[in-house]
C-alpha positions as CSV (number, residue, x, y, z in Angstrom):
1,M,73.3,126.2,119.9
2,N,72.0,122.8,121.1
3,S,74.5,120.3,122.6
4,I,75.2,116.9,121.2
5,K,76.9,114.0,122.9
6,L,79.4,111.7,121.3
7,S,80.3,108.5,123.2
8,K,83.8,108.1,124.5
9,K,84.1,104.8,122.5
10,I,83.4,106.6,119.2
11,L,85.8,109.5,120.1
12,R,88.5,107.0,121.2
13,A,88.2,104.8,118.1
14,A,88.1,107.7,115.7
15,G,91.0,109.5,117.5
16,K,93.2,106.4,117.4
17,A,92.4,105.7,113.8
18,N,93.2,109.3,112.8
19,A,96.5,109.3,114.7
20,K,97.5,106.0,113.0
21,Y,96.5,106.8,109.4
22,R,96.7,110.7,109.5
23,M,93.4,111.1,107.7
24,I,92.9,114.7,108.8
25,E,95.8,117.0,109.4
26,E,96.7,120.7,109.6
27,G,95.2,122.8,106.9
28,D,93.0,120.2,105.3
29,R,89.8,121.1,103.5
30,V,87.4,118.2,103.9
31,L,84.2,117.6,101.9
32,V,81.9,115.2,103.8
33,G,79.2,113.1,102.1
34,L,76.1,113.6,104.2
35,S,73.2,111.3,103.3
36,G,71.4,112.0,106.5
37,G,71.8,108.4,107.7
38,K,73.1,107.4,111.1
39,D,76.7,106.9,109.9
40,S,77.1,110.2,108.0
41,I,75.3,112.1,110.8
42,T,77.8,110.6,113.3
43,L,80.7,111.6,111.0
44,V,79.8,115.3,110.7
45,H,79.3,115.6,114.4
46,L,82.7,113.9,114.9
47,L,84.4,116.4,112.7
48,K,82.6,119.2,114.4
49,H,84.0,117.9,117.7
50,M,87.5,117.5,116.2
51,Q,87.4,121.1,115.1
52,R,86.9,122.3,118.6
53,H,89.4,119.9,120.4
54,A,92.1,118.7,117.9
55,P,95.5,120.4,118.2
56,F,95.4,121.3,114.5
57,N,93.2,123.4,112.3
58,F,91.1,122.2,109.4
59,E,87.8,123.0,107.7
60,F,85.0,120.8,106.5
61,K,81.7,121.1,104.7
62,A,78.9,118.6,104.4
63,V,77.3,118.0,101.0
64,T,74.1,116.1,100.4
65,I,73.5,114.8,96.9
66,N,70.0,115.4,95.5
67,Y,69.2,112.8,92.9
68,G,66.5,114.9,91.3
69,M,63.9,112.3,92.3
70,P,60.2,113.3,92.8
71,G,59.4,114.0,96.4
72,E,63.0,114.3,97.6
73,R,63.2,116.6,100.6
74,Y,66.0,117.5,102.9
75,D,64.5,120.3,105.0
76,A,64.9,118.5,108.3
77,L,68.5,117.7,107.5
78,Q,69.3,121.3,106.5
79,E,67.7,122.5,109.8
80,H,69.7,120.0,111.8
81,C,73.0,121.2,110.3
82,K,72.0,124.9,110.8
83,T,71.1,124.2,114.5
84,F,74.5,122.6,115.2
85,G,76.6,125.0,113.1
86,I,77.6,122.4,110.4
87,P,78.3,124.0,107.0
88,H,76.0,122.2,104.6
89,E,74.9,122.3,101.0
90,I,72.4,120.4,98.8
91,Y,74.0,119.5,95.5
92,E,71.4,119.3,92.8
93,T,71.9,116.5,90.2
94,N,69.8,114.7,87.5
95,I,71.1,111.3,88.5
96,F,67.6,109.8,88.7
97,E,66.6,111.1,85.2
98,V,69.9,109.9,83.7
99,S,69.5,106.5,85.3
100,Q,66.5,105.7,83.1
101,D,68.7,105.5,80.1
102,T,72.1,104.6,81.3
103,I,71.7,101.8,83.9
104,R,72.6,98.4,82.4
105,E,70.1,95.6,82.3
106,N,70.6,93.2,85.3
107,S,72.9,95.8,86.9
108,S,72.6,96.3,90.7
109,F,70.5,99.5,91.1
110,C,72.0,100.1,94.5
111,S,75.6,99.8,93.2
112,Y,74.7,102.1,90.2
113,F,73.3,104.9,92.4
114,S,76.2,104.5,94.8
115,R,78.7,105.1,92.0
116,M,76.8,108.0,90.6
117,R,76.5,109.6,94.1
118,R,80.2,109.1,94.7
119,G,81.0,110.7,91.2
120,A,78.9,113.7,92.0
121,L,80.6,114.1,95.4
122,Y,84.0,113.9,93.7
123,T,82.9,116.6,91.2
124,K,81.8,118.8,94.0
125,A,85.2,118.3,95.8
126,Q,87.1,119.3,92.6
127,E,84.9,122.3,92.0
128,G,85.4,123.5,95.6
129,G,89.1,122.9,95.9
130,F,88.8,120.3,98.7
131,N,91.9,118.1,99.2
132,K,90.0,115.3,101.0
133,V,86.6,113.6,100.8
134,A,85.2,112.0,103.9
135,L,82.9,109.0,103.8
136,G,80.9,107.4,106.7
137,H,82.0,103.8,106.3
138,H,82.7,102.0,109.6
139,L,84.3,98.7,110.7
140,D,81.1,96.7,110.0
141,D,81.1,98.0,106.4
142,A,84.8,97.0,106.0
143,A,84.1,93.5,107.2
144,E,81.0,93.1,105.1
145,S,82.8,94.4,102.0
146,F,85.7,91.9,102.6
147,F,83.4,88.9,102.7
148,M,81.1,90.1,99.9
149,N,84.2,90.5,97.6
150,M,85.5,87.1,98.6
151,L,82.2,85.2,98.3
152,Y,80.7,86.9,95.3
153,N,83.7,88.3,93.3
154,G,86.6,86.0,94.3
155,T,88.8,88.8,95.4
156,L,90.4,89.8,98.8
157,R,89.4,93.4,99.0
158,S,88.0,95.6,101.8
159,M,87.9,99.4,102.6
160,A,91.1,101.4,103.1
161,P,91.0,104.2,105.8
162,I,92.7,106.6,103.3
163,Y,93.6,106.4,99.6
164,K,94.4,108.8,96.8
165,S,91.7,109.0,94.2
166,S,92.3,109.3,90.4
167,K,91.1,112.9,90.8
168,G,94.1,113.9,92.9
169,F,92.5,114.2,96.3
170,H,92.4,111.7,99.2
171,V,89.3,109.8,100.2
172,I,89.2,109.1,104.0
173,R,87.0,107.0,106.3
174,P,87.3,108.5,109.8
175,L,84.8,106.0,111.3
176,I,86.7,102.9,110.0
177,W,87.4,101.7,113.6
178,V,83.8,102.5,114.8
179,R,81.1,99.9,115.0
180,E,77.7,100.3,113.3
181,R,75.9,99.8,116.6
182,Q,77.7,102.8,118.0
183,T,76.5,105.1,115.2
184,R,73.0,103.8,115.7
185,A,73.2,104.4,119.4
186,F,74.6,107.9,118.8
187,A,71.5,108.9,116.7
188,E,69.1,107.3,119.1
189,E,70.5,108.7,122.3
190,N,70.6,112.2,120.8
191,G,67.1,111.9,119.4
192,I,68.3,112.6,115.8
193,A,65.8,111.7,113.1
194,T,67.8,110.0,110.3
195,I,67.2,109.3,106.7
196,G,67.2,105.6,105.8
197,D,67.3,103.5,102.7
198,E,64.0,104.9,101.5
199,A,65.9,107.9,100.2
200,C,67.8,105.8,97.7
201,P,66.3,106.0,94.2
202,A,66.6,102.2,93.8
203,M,63.8,101.9,96.4
204,A,61.5,103.8,94.0
205,M,62.0,101.3,91.3
206,N,60.1,98.0,91.0
207,V,63.1,95.8,91.1
208,K,64.3,93.0,93.4
209,M,66.8,94.4,95.8
210,P,70.3,92.8,96.1
211,H,70.5,90.3,99.0
212,A,74.3,90.0,99.2
213,R,74.9,92.7,101.9
214,E,71.9,91.7,103.9
215,S,73.0,88.0,103.8
216,T,76.6,88.9,104.7
217,K,75.5,91.1,107.6
218,K,73.3,88.4,109.0
219,M,76.2,85.9,108.7
220,L,78.6,88.1,110.6
221,E,75.9,88.7,113.3
222,E,75.6,85.0,113.8
223,W,79.4,84.6,113.9
224,E,79.7,87.4,116.4
225,E,77.3,85.7,118.8
226,K,79.6,82.7,118.9
227,F,82.9,84.7,118.8
228,P,82.4,88.0,120.7
229,E,85.9,89.2,119.8
230,L,85.2,88.7,116.1
231,F,85.4,92.4,115.0
232,K,88.5,93.0,117.2
233,R,90.1,90.2,115.2
234,F,88.9,91.8,111.9
235,K,90.5,95.1,112.9
236,A,93.8,93.4,113.7
237,A,93.8,91.2,110.6
238,F,93.1,94.1,108.3
239,S,96.2,95.8,109.7
240,H,98.5,92.8,109.4
241,L,98.4,91.5,105.8
242,Q,100.7,88.7,104.7
243,P,100.2,88.7,100.9
244,D,103.0,86.2,100.3
245,S,100.9,83.5,102.0
246,F,98.3,83.5,99.3
247,M,98.4,82.3,95.6
248,D,99.0,85.6,93.8
249,E,102.2,85.2,91.9
250,K,103.1,88.9,92.2
251,F,103.8,88.4,95.9
252,L,105.5,85.0,95.8
253,D,109.2,84.9,96.7
254,R,111.0,82.6,94.2
255,K,114.5,83.5,95.3
């Protein structure tokens, strides 16, 4: 079996986050959403490393959602998982076909396919008896989500490291303290060919792509150039909330 190298920074960040939030524990059965992008590829190799070195036993399986889109191929991804001993399955769906009739006018195509993909992943988790679903979101995603929600939706909302879904299992984000540039470097340094946004069905449709995430990402990049400690502050702030200092009457102390 070929070797793969995870940086000490990724291992340290993920290890500390797992210790703090207890995302993966003894006896867990974890289903991992594997798109083939740099983040989810990093995640499955992280879990493979944890299986070998963590002082507890758990099992995981990677699942790739097939949208049922013409030309969709995951041969290279399947071969990669086989090479590195990562349990992997392609889950066939008709999401692309269904989207032609169900997507609302003026709706975000990216958001629609993201919801449908997540729904399929949850269905697979229920069918397989998994008690946790792992997603590849990282600290950059959490920060971008926070500002997108604030600027475009008027809410203070980000991404939790672990939460219980309405389906009964927990959703976890083991990379929540890892930076996006670290997952990119992981793929590049190990020579891993990743699947990018071109695999999303939204890219196959003649629509204007949403600019919110791209604009927010660029904004944060500019801020980080001026404030190099920016994401360290985000990490700290997201862990030290003071809801009674805002204007939501549910949290105001009137006594």
